[in-house]
Every structure is written in C-alpha cells, then in structure tokens.
C-alpha positions in Angstrom: 0.0 0.0 0.0 2.8 2.4 0.8 4.4 1.7 -2.5 1.3 2.7 -4.4 1.0 5.8 -2.2 4.7 6.7 -2.9 4.2 6.1 -6.7 1.1 8.3 -6.7 3.1 10.9 -4.8 6.0 10.7 -7.2 3.7 10.8 -10.2 1.8 13.8 -8.8 5.0 15.7 -8.2 6.3 15.0 -11.7 3.0 16.2 -13.2 3.1 19.3 -11.1 6.7 20.0 -12.1 5.8 19.5 -15.8 2.8 21.8 -15.5 4.9 24.4 -13.8 7.5 24.2 -16.5 4.9 24.6 -19.3 3.4 27.5 -17.5 6.8 29.2 -17.0 7.6 28.6 -20.7 4.3 30.2 -21.8 4.9 33.2 -19.6 8.5 33.5 -21.0 7.1 33.3 -24.6 4.6 36.1 -23.8 7.2 38.3 -22.3 9.5 37.7 -25.3 6.7 38.6 -27.8 5.9 41.7 -25.8 9.5 42.8 -25.6 9.9 42.4 -29.4 6.7 44.4 -30.0 8.1 47.2 -27.8 11.4 47.1 -29.6 9.7 47.4 -33.0 7.6 50.3 -31.7 10.6 52.1 -30.3 12.5 51.5 -33.6 9.6 53.0 -35.5 9.5 56.1 -33.3 13.3 56.6 -33.6 13.1 56.2 -37.4 10.3 58.8 -37.6 12.2 61.2 -35.4 15.3 60.8 -37.6 13.2 61.4 -40.7 11.7 64.6 -39.2 15.2 65.8 -38.3 16.4 65.3 -41.9 13.3 67.1 -43.2 13.8 70.0 -40.9 17.5 70.3 -41.9 16.5 70.3 -45.5 13.9 73.0 -44.9 16.4 75.1 -43.0 18.9 74.9 -45.8 16.2 75.9 -48.3 15.2 78.9 -46.1 18.8 80.0 -45.8 19.2 79.9 -49.6 16.0 81.9 -50.0 17.2 84.5 -47.4 20.5 84.9 -49.3 18.6 85.4 -52.5 16.4 88.0 -51.0 19.4 89.9 -49.7 21.2 90.2 -53.0 21.8 93.8 -54.2 19.7 93.2 -57.3 16.7 92.0 -55.3 17.1 94.8 -52.8 17.2 97.4 -55.6 14.1 95.9 -57.2 12.2 96.1 -53.8 13.4 99.7 -53.3 12.0 100.7 -56.7 8.8 98.9 -56.0 8.2 100.8 -52.7 9.4 104.2 -54.1 12.7 104.3 -52.3 15.9 105.8 -53.7 19.5 106.4 -52.7 20.0 109.2 -50.1 20.8 112.6 -51.4 23.9 114.5 -50.3 23.4 115.8 -46.8 20.9 113.1 -45.8 23.4 110.9 -44.2 24.7 111.9 -40.8 27.7 110.1 -39.3 27.6 109.8 -35.5 30.7 109.3 -33.4 30.8 107.5 -30.1 
C-alpha cells in the first residue's frame, strides 16, 4: 500500500513540475513577444524622429538659400524701386561718433 502511495506521490510531483515548467515557458514566450513588439515600436519612433530631423534640416537649408537670394543687391534694388525708395541725397546721411 505504501508503494502505491509513494508512486502516486511521485507521479503527482512529476506532473506538477511539468505543468509548472509549461506555465513558465508560456509566460516567458509572452514576455518575449511583448519585448519584441516594444522594440519594434521604439525603432519605428526613432526612425520617424530621424526622418523629421532630416526634413527640418533640408527645410532650414532651403530657407537659408532663399534668405541669401532676397538679400542680394539686385533683389534689394528691385524692392526699393517697388516701394518708391531711392539712394540718399547729399546731406541726408549723418555720421555719429561715439
């Protein structure tokens, strides 16, 4: 009788250990999938941020080129004519010393 009780006890312990191992494996697989999903999400966010930085740098470069174009003497002369401005006459310029 004791042998049968010991065998049932051993068999029950083995089944419990197996079930615990399977449960642990399932939990580890779920954690692994979750970590991979977070990694992909983070990579996507980083890629979007990098693309936005590149776009902003390109836009800044274009704005600098446009500013330089608007400050050329020819462009300034055309704007002055458009708004009725002219070069100062003699005596209109005052030099101030410190």
